[in-house]
Biopython code that builds the backbone (N, CA, C, O; Angstrom):
import numpy as np
from Bio.PDB.StructureBuilder import StructureBuilder

atoms = [
    (1, "THR", "N", (-60.024, 8.006, 3.306)),
    (1, "THR", "CA", (-58.913, 8.305, 3.488)),
    (1, "THR", "C", (-58.135, 7.462, 2.412)),
    (1, "THR", "O", (-58.541, 6.337, 2.121)),
    (2, "ARG", "N", (-56.869, 8.073, 1.743)),
    (2, "ARG", "CA", (-56.632, 8.052, 0.641)),
    (2, "ARG", "C", (-55.364, 6.773, 1.433)),
    (2, "ARG", "O", (-54.893, 6.702, 2.568)),
    (3, "PRO", "N", (-55.089, 5.538, -0.384)),
    (3, "PRO", "CA", (-54.451, 5.306, -0.678)),
    (3, "PRO", "C", (-53.236, 4.963, 0.308)),
    (3, "PRO", "O", (-53.235, 4.105, 1.191)),
    (4, "TYR", "N", (-51.801, 6.175, -0.188)),
    (4, "TYR", "CA", (-50.990, 6.886, 0.126)),
    (4, "TYR", "C", (-50.960, 7.693, 0.990)),
    (4, "TYR", "O", (-51.252, 8.841, 0.656)),
    (5, "PRO", "N", (-50.551, 7.398, 2.632)),
    (5, "PRO", "CA", (-50.169, 9.167, 2.665)),
    (5, "PRO", "C", (-49.740, 10.429, 2.375)),
    (5, "PRO", "O", (-48.646, 10.314, 1.823)),
    (6, "ASN", "N", (-50.014, 11.435, 2.460)),
    (6, "ASN", "CA", (-48.870, 12.351, 2.039)),
    (6, "ASN", "C", (-48.684, 12.573, 0.781)),
    (6, "ASN", "O", (-47.846, 13.318, 0.274)),
    (7, "THR", "N", (-49.826, 11.631, 0.038)),
    (7, "THR", "CA", (-49.605, 12.400, -1.989)),
    (7, "THR", "C", (-50.834, 13.077, -2.105)),
    (7, "THR", "O", (-51.345, 13.567, -1.098)),
    (8, "VAL", "N", (-51.294, 13.152, -3.050)),
    (8, "VAL", "CA", (-52.096, 14.860, -3.621)),
    (8, "VAL", "C", (-53.080, 13.387, -4.319)),
    (8, "VAL", "O", (-52.801, 12.351, -4.923)),
    (9, "GLU", "N", (-54.403, 14.101, -3.769)),
    (9, "GLU", "CA", (-56.183, 12.953, -3.994)),
    (9, "GLU", "C", (-55.492, 11.973, -6.262)),
    (9, "GLU", "O", (-55.126, 12.438, -7.341)),
    (10, "GLY", "N", (-55.630, 11.183, -5.929)),
    (10, "GLY", "CA", (-55.702, 11.175, -7.248)),
    (10, "GLY", "C", (-53.971, 10.237, -7.889)),
    (10, "GLY", "O", (-53.868, 9.530, -8.891)),
    (11, "THR", "N", (-52.961, 10.567, -6.964)),
    (11, "THR", "CA", (-51.711, 9.879, -8.142)),
    (11, "THR", "C", (-51.188, 8.762, -7.065)),
    (11, "THR", "O", (-51.688, 8.492, -5.973)),
    (12, "THR", "N", (-50.367, 8.355, -7.511)),
    (12, "THR", "CA", (-49.731, 7.427, -6.464)),
    (12, "THR", "C", (-48.461, 7.219, -6.874)),
    (12, "THR", "O", (-47.956, 7.151, -7.995)),
    (13, "PRO", "N", (-47.956, 7.114, -5.595)),
    (13, "PRO", "CA", (-46.062, 7.602, -5.542)),
    (13, "PRO", "C", (-45.429, 7.129, -6.253)),
    (13, "PRO", "O", (-45.890, 6.091, -6.727)),
    (14, "SER", "N", (-44.003, 7.585, -6.764)),
    (14, "SER", "CA", (-43.453, 6.679, -7.152)),
    (14, "SER", "C", (-42.246, 5.898, -6.552)),
    (14, "SER", "O", (-41.644, 6.240, -5.534)),
    (15, "THR", "N", (-41.974, 4.823, -7.302)),
    (15, "THR", "CA", (-40.805, 4.161, -6.223)),
    (15, "THR", "C", (-39.856, 3.767, -6.299)),
    (15, "THR", "O", (-39.572, 3.174, -7.340)),
    (16, "THR", "N", (-38.957, 3.876, -5.337)),
    (16, "THR", "CA", (-37.851, 4.093, -6.310)),
    (16, "THR", "C", (-36.995, 2.943, -5.363)),
    (16, "THR", "O", (-37.570, 2.756, -4.290)),
    (17, "THR", "N", (-35.678, 2.091, -5.542)),
    (17, "THR", "CA", (-35.235, 1.172, -4.799)),
    (17, "THR", "C", (-33.551, 1.664, -4.479)),
    (17, "THR", "O", (-32.621, 2.242, -5.041)),
    (18, "THR", "N", (-33.837, 1.102, -3.379)),
    (18, "THR", "CA", (-32.120, 1.886, -2.948)),
    (18, "THR", "C", (-31.080, 0.388, -2.502)),
    (18, "THR", "O", (-31.796, -0.552, -2.157)),
    (19, "ARG", "N", (-30.274, 0.221, -2.485)),
    (19, "ARG", "CA", (-29.650, -0.812, -1.470)),
    (19, "ARG", "C", (-28.878, 0.199, 0.157)),
    (19, "ARG", "O", (-28.239, 1.227, 0.383)),
    (20, "ALA", "N", (-29.566, -1.090, 0.989)),
    (20, "ALA", "CA", (-28.862, -0.075, 1.606)),
    (20, "ALA", "C", (-27.023, 0.357, 1.930)),
    (20, "ALA", "O", (-25.964, -0.150, 1.563)),
    (21, "GLY", "N", (-27.403, 1.596, 2.836)),
    (21, "GLY", "CA", (-26.238, 2.396, 2.541)),
    (21, "GLY", "C", (-25.991, 3.555, 1.898)),
    (21, "GLY", "O", (-25.120, 4.412, 2.052)),
    (22, "GLY", "N", (-27.271, 3.397, 0.845)),
    (22, "GLY", "CA", (-27.028, 4.436, 0.173)),
    (22, "GLY", "C", (-28.034, 5.871, 0.403)),
    (22, "GLY", "O", (-27.530, 6.658, 1.205)),
    (23, "GLY", "N", (-29.032, 6.201, -0.034)),
    (23, "GLY", "CA", (-28.740, 7.489, -0.216)),
    (23, "GLY", "C", (-28.583, 8.046, -1.163)),
    (23, "GLY", "O", (-28.201, 7.559, -2.227)),
    (24, "GLY", "N", (-29.001, 9.798, -0.822)),
    (24, "GLY", "CA", (-29.132, 10.899, -2.723)),
    (24, "GLY", "C", (-28.726, 10.544, -3.276)),
    (24, "GLY", "O", (-28.506, 9.333, -3.302)),
    (25, "GLU", "N", (-28.170, 11.749, -4.488)),
    (25, "GLU", "CA", (-27.861, 11.110, -5.859)),
    (25, "GLU", "C", (-26.999, 10.467, -6.433)),
    (25, "GLU", "O", (-26.214, 9.685, -5.896)),
    (26, "GLY", "N", (-27.100, 10.863, -8.099)),
    (26, "GLY", "CA", (-25.958, 9.753, -8.014)),
    (26, "GLY", "C", (-26.015, 8.176, -8.663)),
    (26, "GLY", "O", (-26.532, 7.313, -7.954)),
    (27, "ASP", "N", (-25.567, 7.848, -9.802)),
    (27, "ASP", "CA", (-24.801, 6.763, -10.500)),
    (27, "ASP", "C", (-24.221, 6.239, -10.320)),
    (27, "ASP", "O", (-23.076, 6.456, -10.716)),
    (28, "ALA", "N", (-24.559, 5.001, -9.495)),
    (28, "ALA", "CA", (-23.286, 3.627, -8.464)),
    (28, "ALA", "C", (-22.654, 4.030, -9.936)),
    (28, "ALA", "O", (-21.709, 4.811, -10.047)),
    (29, "ALA", "N", (-23.397, 3.298, -11.203)),
    (29, "ALA", "CA", (-22.346, 2.302, -12.444)),
    (29, "ALA", "C", (-21.400, 3.817, -12.680)),
    (29, "ALA", "O", (-20.307, 3.578, -12.167)),
    (30, "ALA", "N", (-21.394, 4.771, -13.056)),
    (30, "ALA", "CA", (-20.723, 5.637, -13.102)),
    (30, "ALA", "C", (-19.555, 6.184, -11.532)),
    (30, "ALA", "O", (-18.563, 6.912, -11.576)),
    (31, "GLY", "N", (-19.987, 5.707, -10.684)),
    (31, "GLY", "CA", (-19.697, 6.184, -9.390)),
    (31, "GLY", "C", (-17.708, 4.581, -9.925)),
    (31, "GLY", "O", (-16.565, 5.017, -9.786)),
    (32, "LYS", "N", (-17.932, 3.175, -10.388)),
    (32, "LYS", "CA", (-17.567, 2.854, -9.812)),
    (32, "LYS", "C", (-15.966, 3.696, -11.072)),
    (32, "LYS", "O", (-14.866, 4.098, -10.691)),
    (33, "GLU", "N", (-16.483, 3.665, -12.375)),
    (33, "GLU", "CA", (-15.912, 4.439, -13.135)),
    (33, "GLU", "C", (-14.899, 5.424, -12.312)),
    (33, "GLU", "O", (-13.731, 5.116, -12.073)),
    (34, "VAL", "N", (-15.558, 6.748, -11.881)),
    (34, "VAL", "CA", (-14.980, 7.481, -11.203)),
    (34, "VAL", "C", (-13.892, 7.389, -9.916)),
    (34, "VAL", "O", (-13.036, 8.193, -9.546)),
    (35, "PHE", "N", (-14.302, 6.020, -9.371)),
    (35, "PHE", "CA", (-13.301, 5.184, -8.230)),
    (35, "PHE", "C", (-12.014, 4.985, -8.722)),
    (35, "PHE", "O", (-10.996, 5.422, -8.185)),
    (36, "ALA", "N", (-12.044, 4.548, -9.401)),
    (36, "ALA", "CA", (-11.346, 4.515, -10.704)),
    (36, "ALA", "C", (-10.139, 5.473, -11.252)),
    (36, "ALA", "O", (-8.925, 5.437, -11.051)),
    (37, "SER", "N", (-10.775, 6.143, -11.848)),
    (37, "SER", "CA", (-10.507, 6.876, -12.944)),
    (37, "SER", "C", (-9.348, 8.070, -11.961)),
    (37, "SER", "O", (-8.253, 8.534, -12.276)),
    (38, "SER", "N", (-10.368, 8.290, -10.444)),
    (38, "SER", "CA", (-9.707, 9.188, -9.788)),
    (38, "SER", "C", (-8.814, 8.723, -8.558)),
    (38, "SER", "O", (-8.587, 9.207, -7.449)),
    (39, "GLY", "N", (-8.220, 7.057, -9.530)),
    (39, "GLY", "CA", (-7.665, 6.704, -7.920)),
    (39, "GLY", "C", (-7.490, 6.711, -6.830)),
    (39, "GLY", "O", (-6.520, 7.054, -6.153)),
    (40, "CYS", "N", (-8.782, 6.182, -6.506)),
    (40, "CYS", "CA", (-9.152, 6.305, -5.160)),
    (40, "CYS", "C", (-8.656, 4.922, -4.284)),
    (40, "CYS", "O", (-8.247, 4.796, -3.130)),
    (41, "GLY", "N", (-8.907, 3.879, -5.466)),
    (41, "GLY", "CA", (-8.506, 2.465, -5.066)),
    (41, "GLY", "C", (-6.025, 2.188, -4.357)),
    (41, "GLY", "O", (-5.382, 1.447, -3.614)),
    (42, "SER", "N", (-5.773, 3.309, -5.247)),
    (42, "SER", "CA", (-4.576, 3.793, -4.889)),
    (42, "SER", "C", (-4.444, 3.875, -3.599)),
    (42, "SER", "O", (-3.275, 3.966, -3.224)),
    (43, "CYS", "N", (-5.209, 3.874, -2.826)),
    (43, "CYS", "CA", (-5.494, 4.199, -1.170)),
    (43, "CYS", "C", (-6.168, 3.881, -0.997)),
    (43, "CYS", "O", (-6.324, 4.361, 0.126)),
    (44, "HIS", "N", (-7.505, 2.936, -1.269)),
    (44, "HIS", "CA", (-8.990, 2.317, -0.602)),
    (44, "HIS", "C", (-9.123, 1.296, -0.257)),
    (44, "HIS", "O", (-7.987, 1.246, 0.214)),
    (45, "THR", "N", (-9.510, 0.352, -0.043)),
    (45, "THR", "CA", (-9.755, -1.150, -0.155)),
    (45, "THR", "C", (-11.282, -0.868, -0.160)),
    (45, "THR", "O", (-11.966, -0.375, 0.737)),
    (46, "LEU", "N", (-11.675, -1.339, -1.494)),
    (46, "LEU", "CA", (-13.069, -1.467, -1.621)),
    (46, "LEU", "C", (-13.260, -3.132, -2.054)),
    (46, "LEU", "O", (-12.103, -3.484, -2.285)),
    (47, "ALA", "N", (-14.043, -4.167, -2.246)),
    (47, "ALA", "CA", (-13.338, -5.237, -3.039)),
    (47, "ALA", "C", (-14.455, -5.410, -4.414)),
    (47, "ALA", "O", (-14.075, -6.023, -5.412)),
    (48, "ASP", "N", (-15.642, -4.896, -4.353)),
    (48, "ASP", "CA", (-16.240, -4.849, -5.309)),
    (48, "ASP", "C", (-16.114, -3.863, -6.481)),
    (48, "ASP", "O", (-16.951, -3.934, -7.380)),
    (49, "ALA", "N", (-14.803, -2.642, -6.562)),
    (49, "ALA", "CA", (-13.147, -2.324, -6.830)),
    (49, "ALA", "C", (-12.718, -2.779, -7.162)),
    (49, "ALA", "O", (-12.360, -2.417, -8.283)),
    (50, "GLY", "N", (-12.220, -4.075, -6.675)),
    (50, "GLY", "CA", (-11.581, -5.146, -7.245)),
    (50, "GLY", "C", (-9.721, -4.160, -6.713)),
    (50, "GLY", "O", (-8.583, -4.275, -7.170)),
    (51, "ALA", "N", (-10.491, -3.023, -5.251)),
    (51, "ALA", "CA", (-9.203, -2.335, -4.719)),
    (51, "ALA", "C", (-7.946, -2.768, -4.054)),
    (51, "ALA", "O", (-7.482, -3.837, -4.450)),
    (52, "SER", "N", (-7.505, -2.325, -3.399)),
    (52, "SER", "CA", (-6.599, -2.998, -2.061)),
    (52, "SER", "C", (-5.534, -1.989, -1.579)),
    (52, "SER", "O", (-4.336, -2.139, -1.342)),
    (53, "GLY", "N", (-6.147, -1.177, -1.525)),
    (53, "GLY", "CA", (-5.127, 0.676, -1.158)),
    (53, "GLY", "C", (-4.728, -0.009, 0.415)),
    (53, "GLY", "O", (-5.272, -1.056, 0.767)),
    (54, "GLN", "N", (-4.047, 0.473, 1.019)),
    (54, "GLN", "CA", (-3.235, 0.287, 1.777)),
    (54, "GLN", "C", (-4.016, 1.691, 2.559)),
    (54, "GLN", "O", (-4.998, 1.713, 3.302)),
    (55, "VAL", "N", (-3.429, 2.445, 2.222)),
    (55, "VAL", "CA", (-2.615, 3.937, 2.734)),
    (55, "VAL", "C", (-4.528, 4.769, 3.984)),
    (55, "VAL", "O", (-4.768, 5.240, 5.096)),
    (56, "GLY", "N", (-5.178, 4.445, 2.826)),
    (56, "GLY", "CA", (-6.362, 5.455, 3.232)),
    (56, "GLY", "C", (-7.663, 4.476, 4.624)),
    (56, "GLY", "O", (-7.300, 3.348, 4.958)),
    (57, "PRO", "N", (-8.618, 4.870, 5.072)),
    (57, "PRO", "CA", (-9.478, 3.336, 5.581)),
    (57, "PRO", "C", (-10.144, 2.631, 4.995)),
    (57, "PRO", "O", (-10.802, 3.222, 4.139)),
    (58, "ASN", "N", (-10.354, 1.225, 5.065)),
    (58, "ASN", "CA", (-11.140, 0.654, 4.426)),
    (58, "ASN", "C", (-12.000, 0.465, 4.306)),
    (58, "ASN", "O", (-12.586, -0.379, 4.985)),
    (59, "LEU", "N", (-12.481, 1.067, 3.486)),
    (59, "LEU", "CA", (-14.347, 1.281, 2.957)),
    (59, "LEU", "C", (-15.676, -0.351, 3.030)),
    (59, "LEU", "O", (-16.887, -0.555, 2.942)),
    (60, "ASP", "N", (-14.481, -1.069, 3.227)),
    (60, "ASP", "CA", (-15.437, -2.396, 3.165)),
    (60, "ASP", "C", (-15.615, -2.323, 5.004)),
    (60, "ASP", "O", (-16.642, -1.974, 5.586)),
    (61, "ASP", "N", (-14.699, -2.627, 5.466)),
    (61, "ASP", "CA", (-14.448, -2.598, 6.639)),
    (61, "ASP", "C", (-15.726, -0.646, 7.454)),
    (61, "ASP", "O", (-16.660, -0.357, 8.202)),
    (62, "LEU", "N", (-14.819, -0.097, 6.618)),
    (62, "LEU", "CA", (-15.851, 0.931, 7.063)),
    (62, "LEU", "C", (-17.852, 1.547, 6.649)),
    (62, "LEU", "O", (-18.605, 2.047, 7.485)),
    (63, "ARG", "N", (-18.148, 1.308, 5.359)),
    (63, "ARG", "CA", (-19.042, 0.905, 5.624)),
    (63, "ARG", "C", (-19.707, 2.344, 5.670)),
    (63, "ARG", "O", (-20.782, 2.412, 6.266)),
    (64, "PRO", "N", (-19.131, 3.637, 5.045)),
    (64, "PRO", "CA", (-20.037, 4.787, 4.861)),
    (64, "PRO", "C", (-20.843, 4.686, 4.072)),
    (64, "PRO", "O", (-20.838, 3.809, 3.208)),
    (65, "ASP", "N", (-21.977, 5.834, 4.240)),
    (65, "ASP", "CA", (-22.953, 6.045, 4.611)),
    (65, "ASP", "C", (-23.059, 7.397, 2.929)),
    (65, "ASP", "O", (-22.335, 8.371, 3.133)),
    (66, "PHE", "N", (-23.701, 7.445, 1.740)),
    (66, "PHE", "CA", (-24.365, 8.076, 1.035)),
    (66, "PHE", "C", (-23.210, 10.048, 1.227)),
    (66, "PHE", "O", (-22.204, 10.508, 0.688)),
    (67, "ALA", "N", (-24.050, 10.458, 2.123)),
    (67, "ALA", "CA", (-23.116, 11.958, 2.193)),
    (67, "ALA", "C", (-21.948, 12.000, 3.264)),
    (67, "ALA", "O", (-21.396, 13.075, 3.500)),
    (68, "THR", "N", (-21.699, 11.232, 3.692)),
    (68, "THR", "CA", (-20.490, 11.379, 4.825)),
    (68, "THR", "C", (-19.497, 10.616, 3.261)),
    (68, "THR", "O", (-18.355, 11.074, 3.297)),
    (69, "VAL", "N", (-19.688, 9.648, 2.032)),
    (69, "VAL", "CA", (-18.641, 9.343, 1.138)),
    (69, "VAL", "C", (-18.816, 10.829, 0.773)),
    (69, "VAL", "O", (-17.690, 11.288, 0.965)),
    (70, "ARG", "N", (-19.598, 11.821, 0.359)),
    (70, "ARG", "CA", (-20.083, 12.957, -0.151)),
    (70, "ARG", "C", (-18.908, 14.246, -0.392)),
    (70, "ARG", "O", (-18.319, 14.996, -1.171)),
    (71, "SER", "N", (-19.187, 13.682, 1.276)),
    (71, "SER", "CA", (-18.574, 15.135, 2.271)),
    (71, "SER", "C", (-17.286, 15.086, 1.947)),
    (71, "SER", "O", (-16.683, 15.843, 1.186)),
    (72, "GLN", "N", (-16.627, 13.607, 2.920)),
    (72, "GLN", "CA", (-15.391, 13.174, 2.173)),
    (72, "GLN", "C", (-14.683, 13.614, 0.851)),
    (72, "GLN", "O", (-13.856, 14.503, 0.646)),
    (73, "VAL", "N", (-15.197, 12.825, 0.130)),
    (73, "VAL", "CA", (-14.769, 13.003, -1.704)),
    (73, "VAL", "C", (-14.360, 14.779, -1.326)),
    (73, "VAL", "O", (-13.180, 15.020, -1.068)),
    (74, "GLU", "N", (-15.422, 15.990, -1.314)),
    (74, "GLU", "CA", (-15.528, 16.951, -1.595)),
    (74, "GLU", "C", (-14.201, 17.308, -0.993)),
    (74, "GLU", "O", (-13.083, 17.511, -1.466)),
    (75, "ASN", "N", (-14.768, 17.314, 0.354)),
    (75, "ASN", "CA", (-13.360, 18.416, 1.025)),
    (75, "ASN", "C", (-13.250, 17.719, 1.672)),
    (75, "ASN", "O", (-14.006, 17.909, 2.625)),
    (76, "GLY", "N", (-12.410, 16.491, 1.812)),
    (76, "GLY", "CA", (-11.261, 16.074, 2.209)),
    (76, "GLY", "C", (-10.992, 15.977, 3.464)),
    (76, "GLY", "O", (-11.851, 16.604, 4.084)),
    (77, "GLY", "N", (-10.169, 15.470, 4.213)),
    (77, "GLY", "CA", (-10.079, 15.409, 5.901)),
    (77, "GLY", "C", (-9.337, 14.736, 6.161)),
    (77, "GLY", "O", (-9.177, 13.845, 5.327)),
    (78, "GLY", "N", (-8.640, 14.693, 7.112)),
    (78, "GLY", "CA", (-8.029, 13.795, 7.962)),
    (78, "GLY", "C", (-7.014, 12.642, 6.237)),
    (78, "GLY", "O", (-7.209, 11.641, 5.547)),
    (79, "GLY", "N", (-6.421, 13.298, 6.341)),
    (79, "GLY", "CA", (-5.175, 13.137, 5.434)),
    (79, "GLY", "C", (-5.482, 12.998, 3.941)),
    (79, "GLY", "O", (-4.585, 12.917, 3.101)),
    (80, "MET", "N", (-6.985, 12.969, 3.601)),
    (80, "MET", "CA", (-7.549, 12.715, 1.989)),
    (80, "MET", "C", (-7.320, 14.009, 1.831)),
    (80, "MET", "O", (-7.338, 14.901, 2.679)),
    (81, "PRO", "N", (-6.987, 14.087, 0.087)),
    (81, "PRO", "CA", (-7.504, 15.343, -0.587)),
    (81, "PRO", "C", (-9.087, 15.505, -0.707)),
    (81, "PRO", "O", (-10.034, 14.724, -0.799)),
    (82, "ALA", "N", (-8.950, 16.668, -0.671)),
    (82, "ALA", "CA", (-10.443, 16.848, -1.496)),
    (82, "ALA", "C", (-10.333, 17.709, -3.099)),
    (82, "ALA", "O", (-9.797, 18.637, -3.703)),
    (83, "PHE", "N", (-11.119, 16.786, -3.176)),
    (83, "PHE", "CA", (-11.588, 16.269, -5.213)),
    (83, "PHE", "C", (-13.038, 17.229, -5.294)),
    (83, "PHE", "O", (-13.673, 17.392, -6.336)),
    (84, "GLY", "N", (-13.478, 17.933, -3.693)),
    (84, "GLY", "CA", (-14.321, 19.201, -4.409)),
    (84, "GLY", "C", (-14.259, 20.006, -6.141)),
    (84, "GLY", "O", (-15.103, 20.031, -7.037)),
    (85, "GLY", "N", (-12.599, 20.698, -6.033)),
    (85, "GLY", "CA", (-11.991, 21.581, -7.867)),
    (85, "GLY", "C", (-11.926, 20.368, -8.358)),
    (85, "GLY", "O", (-12.112, 20.696, -9.530)),
    (86, "ASP", "N", (-11.769, 18.812, -8.419)),
    (86, "ASP", "CA", (-10.919, 18.365, -9.730)),
    (86, "ASP", "C", (-12.307, 17.552, -10.077)),
    (86, "ASP", "O", (-12.326, 16.907, -11.125)),
    (87, "LEU", "N", (-13.566, 17.563, -9.156)),
    (87, "LEU", "CA", (-14.683, 16.720, -10.190)),
    (87, "LEU", "C", (-15.719, 17.140, -9.313)),
    (87, "LEU", "O", (-15.707, 17.414, -8.113)),
    (88, "SER", "N", (-17.263, 17.125, -10.788)),
    (88, "SER", "CA", (-17.902, 18.184, -10.706)),
    (88, "SER", "C", (-19.035, 17.332, -9.261)),
    (88, "SER", "O", (-18.815, 16.464, -8.418)),
    (89, "SER", "N", (-19.806, 17.877, -9.500)),
    (89, "SER", "CA", (-21.056, 17.746, -8.224)),
    (89, "SER", "C", (-21.430, 15.901, -8.401)),
    (89, "SER", "O", (-21.394, 15.052, -7.510)),
    (90, "ASP", "N", (-21.795, 15.711, -9.951)),
    (90, "ASP", "CA", (-22.089, 14.978, -10.610)),
    (90, "ASP", "C", (-21.444, 13.810, -10.455)),
    (90, "ASP", "O", (-21.987, 12.705, -10.439)),
    (91, "GLU", "N", (-20.260, 14.038, -10.336)),
    (91, "GLU", "CA", (-19.332, 12.768, -10.597)),
    (91, "GLU", "C", (-18.840, 12.630, -8.458)),
    (91, "GLU", "O", (-18.315, 11.564, -8.138)),
    (92, "ILE", "N", (-19.002, 13.395, -7.626)),
    (92, "ILE", "CA", (-18.915, 13.442, -6.646)),
    (92, "ILE", "C", (-20.391, 12.724, -6.140)),
    (92, "ILE", "O", (-20.454, 11.730, -5.417)),
    (93, "ASP", "N", (-21.516, 13.449, -6.679)),
    (93, "ASP", "CA", (-22.843, 12.255, -5.641)),
    (93, "ASP", "C", (-22.525, 10.229, -6.787)),
    (93, "ASP", "O", (-22.926, 9.086, -6.570)),
    (94, "ALA", "N", (-21.667, 10.840, -7.858)),
    (94, "ALA", "CA", (-22.157, 8.869, -8.165)),
    (94, "ALA", "C", (-20.866, 8.695, -7.612)),
    (94, "ALA", "O", (-20.935, 9.896, -7.351)),
    (95, "VAL", "N", (-19.545, 8.301, -7.100)),
    (95, "VAL", "CA", (-19.029, 7.831, -6.523)),
    (95, "VAL", "C", (-19.366, 7.406, -5.592)),
    (95, "VAL", "O", (-19.397, 6.195, -5.376)),
    (96, "ALA", "N", (-19.751, 8.388, -4.699)),
    (96, "ALA", "CA", (-20.172, 8.396, -3.315)),
    (96, "ALA", "C", (-21.710, 7.151, -2.994)),
    (96, "ALA", "O", (-21.755, 6.287, -2.118)),
    (97, "ARG", "N", (-22.665, 7.440, -3.907)),
    (97, "ARG", "CA", (-23.561, 6.728, -4.461)),
    (97, "ARG", "C", (-22.355, 4.853, -4.407)),
    (97, "ARG", "O", (-22.480, 3.962, -3.567)),
    (98, "PHE", "N", (-21.616, 4.871, -5.282)),
    (98, "PHE", "CA", (-21.017, 3.419, -5.519)),
    (98, "PHE", "C", (-20.632, 3.304, -3.998)),
    (98, "PHE", "O", (-21.203, 2.320, -3.528)),
    (99, "VAL", "N", (-19.966, 3.873, -3.184)),
    (99, "VAL", "CA", (-18.814, 3.411, -2.750)),
    (99, "VAL", "C", (-19.838, 3.547, -1.494)),
    (99, "VAL", "O", (-19.459, 2.936, -0.494)),
    (100, "SER", "N", (-20.915, 4.156, -1.389)),
    (100, "SER", "CA", (-22.271, 3.983, 0.182)),
    (100, "SER", "C", (-23.348, 2.467, -0.264)),
    (100, "SER", "O", (-24.290, 2.058, 0.414)),
    (101, "GLU", "N", (-23.053, 2.116, -1.032)),
    (101, "GLU", "CA", (-24.037, 0.688, -2.050)),
    (101, "GLU", "C", (-23.555, -0.287, -2.010)),
    (101, "GLU", "O", (-24.193, -1.258, -1.604)),
    (102, "ASN", "N", (-22.491, -0.377, -2.340)),
    (102, "ASN", "CA", (-20.949, -1.687, -2.052)),
    (102, "ASN", "C", (-19.969, -1.821, -1.141)),
    (102, "ASN", "O", (-18.937, -2.481, -1.262)),
    (103, "ALA", "N", (-20.194, -1.411, -0.559)),
    (103, "ALA", "CA", (-18.207, -1.086, 0.411)),
    (103, "ALA", "C", (-19.363, -2.264, 1.671)),
    (103, "ALA", "O", (-20.427, -1.959, 2.210)),
    (104, "GLY", "N", (-18.740, -3.301, 1.737)),
    (104, "GLY", "CA", (-18.835, -3.606, 1.857)),
    (104, "GLY", "C", (-20.113, -4.509, 2.431)),
    (104, "GLY", "O", (-20.667, -4.729, 3.508)),
    (105, "GLN", "N", (-20.288, -5.070, 0.380)),
    (105, "GLN", "CA", (-20.673, -6.329, 0.039)),
    (105, "GLN", "C", (-20.471, -7.699, 0.007)),
    (105, "GLN", "O", (-21.304, -8.434, -0.523)),
]
sb = StructureBuilder()
sb.init_structure("model")
sb.init_model(0)
sb.init_chain("A")
sb.init_seg("    ")
for serial, (resi, resn, name, xyz) in enumerate(atoms, 1):
    if name == "N":
        sb.init_residue(resn, " ", resi, " ")
    sb.init_atom(name, np.array(xyz, "f"), 0.0, 1.0, " ", f" {name:<3s}", serial, name[0])
structure = sb.get_structure()
């Protein structure tokens, strides 16, 4: 038997670490900058970003996962505008990573 299931014999799996709530791609540090520069904090509360907006959901209370944030930012909905035409895919991934890893922390 191989020491690591589902790996090619003779290889060792790479290790990555993610904080709870993460998932998907994106650079959280860059995402913090996108959150600030895109005005997310004018609507949302997120302590890690120093944001206390009251229009949209409190992200610290909601604690959305990566996929939820990514979809909401890209497509909008529930009163939130879509940012898919304004932000690149990498920027959307980054802000989704930042929010999903830091909301409620």
